[in-house]
Steps between C-alpha positions, in 0.01 A plus 500: 500500500210371307305209654604280221869561542576145593316358206760316276793639696834311480774509757831374356702495820358336814680294780321227698568190693637226461809720532820490699376833653180564684223639283170653561315203337534204268461500127158345508357740760642807326354368165157440647503856637605657166250288306216608726583856435481459130885465423589324177837369584793483742868407438660361817880543545685245711866564580601138580317253268268453203131599573346461160401138584308627810329762292376226264326345800358830616351562162330165524361604839398841387364463138491816304773669691850522339757442775859435382850458627856544385857407571791709658844416427655507843746243631201310635430363148863505379527859387517554129390138430348429159383148597307643804349768281399240239306305766349830642369589145364146443316548840339820374730785642385841359809692608863416547680751737870552504668444844364687791626385838826371347569759236854643501358849515294431812783314688747777424260758617371333810778240575257212530197348332150484645244741629604629845173680563300177457490213749595160368276211564795326657839609602789329348855607586781475247828581682755709318323467160658726243260578227605546143216670297371382163569720202359460155825647345833345455836672584478666156164652585321254255177297564594155610407215271265338746285809509485527120350143515243611750417808301431284191254288714324817630465625137363166370231490762434884486500535879641779720865560582523685827827689584496412874774662695768539237730803499430782251824395310341153443148617394578678189709209350216269618235695312712508192577130519136417552392701194771323299367164595132597437367562849202736470402557873772651727373631824729722713445387859407789747747756389426724799612232752786600735721239318425626157392873506563543138479863387195585291710577188641147517140369522409694197804350326389151603147563372642639173695166459157312529478426874200558721545680830340317814420740775433329838327682781682320790846592380444838356514874563159598360607848379775339291263237371258765379790703341623188327160404362466847359840483337494142382133497408232273646488296182856374593431444886317267725381546858546225733519463878782266606251426779490213739726630774386444858372806684384665167146484368402232250620558142153585385485793748847601416409522124198722577714728706753514222248607255359757732853639563565521122177691444614758755823542307329573166483160345169449336254199552538405142877482539461297822277264308766467229768412758289260712287327226603561139879462532491209738256317282727525211807393709328189619360435158140482615224543234 
């Protein structure tokens, strides 16, 4: 890659501590590293709590660097909770993700929430807990009213709607409802993940409906990513890392590897720049 590859680069999917799982570093340290390499911005994702307020303090510490946070609608924050989303938006959240750990799709597939391949910072045993996953649809297959309220807030603030770990049968109604409520930024969360694994033709359909496809290095089959980028088109995709996991390189190194792997698979430098700089800039509403 060109020596200026990191200049103005943006990673929209990074995990760091404070977290309920062990992470490779904290949000400040990862931000300092990225800023030193020339990055323009990072969006941190926290599964259990609001982190946009922490991002505000990091921006004060690292002037000129755009670090932001978001909000994930897991049970930790009350699930599909409009009041919590309102507070998150008022605190500066740049993305609201649909349920991840506690999504109905995830729990039906795995039988439990959480990330078994990651070590929690503290073991807490919940005996005989029966998990009922969160769905965004009612028994008639319609978007629940609480979510429509949330979609209106996302539209009013022109921030990102992330699809999280919803099932495929939920994502298409979600995109449609989001469009109806005026949401302009729908980001399909790592479609190559073992839990999602959406066929490329479905990714094309999502993009045709106005969504952007988020390809993450850590959770992806790279051949499928390249094929999806070619089919969907780089103008409708972003590249992110989903980095921050222990025993893996720092997110900044992962992003460089991701770009090199895409180059080897026929994705051009110009297209990589579109997916790591141009499109994320628009999604974060950076000027």
